[in-house]
C-alpha positions in Angstrom: -2.6 5.1 -44.9 0.4 6.7 -46.5 -0.6 10.2 -47.6 2.7 11.1 -49.1 2.3 12.5 -53.0 -1.5 13.5 -52.4 -0.8 16.9 -51.8 -0.7 18.4 -55.5 -4.5 17.2 -56.4 -6.8 19.5 -54.1 -9.7 17.2 -52.4 -12.7 17.8 -54.5 -15.7 19.2 -52.4 -18.3 16.6 -51.7 -16.9 14.5 -54.2 -19.0 10.7 -53.5 -16.3 9.3 -55.4 -13.8 10.1 -52.7 -16.2 10.0 -49.5 -16.6 6.5 -47.8 -19.8 7.6 -46.6 -21.5 8.3 -49.6 -20.1 5.5 -51.7 -20.5 2.9 -49.3 -21.7 3.6 -45.8 -25.2 5.5 -46.7 -26.2 3.1 -49.1 -25.7 0.0 -47.0 -27.5 1.7 -44.3 -30.3 2.4 -46.1 -30.5 -1.2 -47.7 -30.7 -2.5 -44.3 -33.3 0.1 -43.1 -35.7 0.0 -45.8 -35.8 -3.3 -46.2 -39.1 -3.5 -44.5 -41.5 -1.1 -44.7 -41.0 1.7 -41.7 -44.0 1.6 -39.5 -43.1 4.8 -37.4 -40.3 6.8 -36.2 -39.3 4.7 -33.3 -39.2 1.9 -35.4 -36.8 3.8 -38.0 -34.5 4.6 -35.1 -34.3 1.2 -34.2 -33.9 0.0 -37.7 -31.0 2.3 -37.9 -29.5 1.8 -34.9 -29.5 -1.9 -36.0 -27.9 -1.2 -39.0 -25.0 0.8 -37.7 -24.1 -1.8 -35.1 -24.0 -4.4 -37.8 -21.1 -2.5 -39.2 -18.3 -4.9 -38.8 -14.4 -4.0 -38.3 -13.7 -5.6 -41.8 -16.3 -3.9 -43.6 -14.5 -0.5 -42.6 -10.9 -2.0 -43.1 -12.3 -2.8 -46.9 -13.9 0.9 -47.0 -10.3 2.3 -46.1 -8.8 0.0 -48.7 -11.5 1.3 -51.3 -11.1 5.0 -50.5 -7.2 4.7 -50.9 -7.9 2.9 -54.1 -9.8 5.5 -55.3 -7.7 8.2 -54.4 -5.0 6.7 -55.9 -6.8 6.6 -59.4 -7.6 10.1 -59.0 -4.1 10.9 -58.3 -3.2 8.7 -61.2 -5.5 10.5 -63.2 -4.5 13.9 -62.5 -8.0 14.5 -60.6 -9.9 13.9 -64.0 -13.5 12.7 -63.9 -13.8 9.0 -63.8 -16.8 6.5 -63.4 -15.9 3.9 -60.6 -18.3 0.6 -60.3 
């Protein structure tokens, strides 16, 4: 990823629009984990482990592309508030 040109806009602290963990990964993991009722802590741990093991290289690459797109939008709008869908 080429980071040239991103310098003038400070990274907003804890921005969910720019954090791949917030805009993708946690939601994906939660959807899989809670697709069935959790019986106990061990079951929860198993569901989390299984969900994480199912994250593919392709998913990570798409998440990286989406992050780059979101950074481009942020740069183009000079860091203004935007709605991402």
